[in-house]
N, C-alpha and C positions, 0 to 999 in steps of 0.2 A: 438400464436406466435406474432401476431400483438401487443397485449398488452405488451408483454415483450420488444418489440422494443421501444415502447413509454416510458416504464419505464426506459430503458437503456439510452435513449436520456435525460430523466429528470435527471438521475444519473450523466451523463456527464455534464449537465448544472450546477448541484450543485457543482461538482468538479471545473468547470471553474469559477464559481462565488467566491468560496472560495479562489482560488489562484489568481483571478483577484483582490480581495480585498487585498490579501497579497502583490501583486505587487504595488498596489496603496499606501499602507502604507509606503513602503520602497523606492518608486521611487524617492522621494525628496533627498535621501542620495547619489545619483549618483555623483561621482566626477571623479577622475582620473582612478580608478579601474573599471573593467567591472562590470556589474550588479550582476552577481553571487557572485563575491568577496565582493561587497558592502553589499549585503544582509547577507552574511555569517559574515562579520565583525560586522554589526549592531546587529545581533542576538547573535552570539557567544561571542564576546568580552564584550558586555553589559549584558550578561546573569546573572541571579541570581545564583551564584555558589552553594547556599544551595539547589538548585533544581537538581543538577547534578545527584545525586543518584536516584532521582525520575524519571528523564528523562531516565536514564539507565534502570530503572525498566519498564517504558513504552515501551522502545525499545525491551527489553527482553521478554515482555509479549507475543510477537509474537510466541515464541517457546513453550508457554503453550497453547494459544488459537488456534493456527494453527492446532495442532493434536487433541485437546480436542473436538472441535465442530464436525468435521466429524466423529470421533470415537464414540462420544456420540450419534449422530444421527444414525449411522450405527448400533450400539448396540441396540438402541431403535427399529430400523426397524426390526432387527432379532427377538427380543423378541416379538414384536407385529405382526410379519409376514406382514410387510407393505413394499411392493415393491417400492412404491413411495418414502418413506423415505430413503430406502437403496439407491435408485438412486440419491436422493438429496445429500446424504452424500458423495457418490463417486464423484459427480460433484464438490462439494465444495472442497473436498480434492484434487482432480485432478487439479483444477484451481490454487490453491495455490502452489502445487508442480511444475506444469508446469511454473508458473510465476517465481519461484525461479531458476529453471534450465535455463529458457530463459534469465533472467537478468544476470546470471553468464556467459552465452555464449556471450551476448552483451558486457559485461565488457571486456572479453578477446579480442574482436574485436576492440573496441574503445580505450581501454587502457588509460583511463583518470586517472591521479594521484589523490590520495586523497587530500583534502584541506590542511591537516597538512604537506603534503610533499611539496606543492607548496608555502604556505604562513607561515611565521614565527609567525604570530599572532594567529595561530590556534593550540589549544591543542588537542591531540588525546585522549580525555576523554573516548571515546568508546572502546579504545584499539583494533581498527580494522586494518586490513591489506588488501592487494589486491587492485583492482581498484575501481573507484568511480561511473562511469556512466553505468547504472542507479542504483537506490537504490533498492536492493533486498528486504530489509525489507518493504519498502513502497509498492513495487509491490505485495508482498504476502499479505500485510494487505489490500490493495484495492481490490485484488482478492477475499479475504474472505468477505469483506464488500459488494462488488458487487454481489457475488454469493448469500449471505444471503438475500440481498435486492430483487434479482430476484426471488428467491425461495419463500420468505415470504414477499411480498410487503406491509408491514404495517409500519406506521410511527415509532412505538416503536421498530422496528427492524432496519429500515433504518437509523434513526437519530443516535442512539448509535453506530451502526456499522461504519458509516462514521466519527463520532467524534473520535472514537478510531483510525481508520486508519489515520486520519489527525494528531492526536497526535503522532502516531508512526513516521510519516513523519517529523513533526516538531522536534521531539526529535533527529533525525539524524543530523539536522543542529545544534541544541543546543550542541550536543556532538562533533561537529567539524569533522564529518566523511563523510558528504555529502554537496553538493551545492544544491540550490533550484532547478536548472534544473534537477539534478539527481532525486529529489523527484517528480517533475512534470512528467517526462518521466516514472518513476517507476509506478506512479499512473495510467497513461494511459495504460501501458503494462499490468498491473494487471487487470484493469477493462476490457480491450479488450479481454484478454484470458478468463475471466469469461463469457463474452457474448458468445464466441465461444463454450466453453464447455457446457454452458447452452443450447444452440441450439442443440448441438449434443445429449445431454441427452434427450431432448424433442423428437427428431427423433427416438432415440433408444426405448424410453418408448412407443411410438406409435405402434411399431412393436410387442410389447408384450401385448398389450391390445386388 
């Protein structure tokens, strides 16, 4: 458990460094609009429109990866009669599902309008509706990345997982459906829920060993 805590701290440090760099890059663009709007304007209006479909694909990849990984692990666990693998698959799937439900609930409480509702310069490329804060896509992606990193703490799992999760978060701004703060909070929610479900799984597995 101690090792997992240190790993989780390292994971959050990585997230912090990524977004701190992100802030540093765009901080010089601050003018009359708030920071969220300025970052959105910088990324969205100056985007390479030829990448719109690719960004939509990255965003939608969540709906393939989210069920595929836990189902694949669960199936493998059943076939090989591996209780640990079954437990891992349930934890990974549960963290993503709970993240999605949690962000939906938070959206309904905060009721922050989508960027394209508030600002005329934003196109709703992602064809989204509902509220903005926090990003459900980002929360679920970071929940998946964090769960995989906690269960399989190898660089070749951690690096690709977080690169993918970060790409999902970035795509949401590119597509004009979220602010940077939506992405940041979504990442924290998803990663936090993963740690909780990971610790719960560890405690449950101890009782059956």
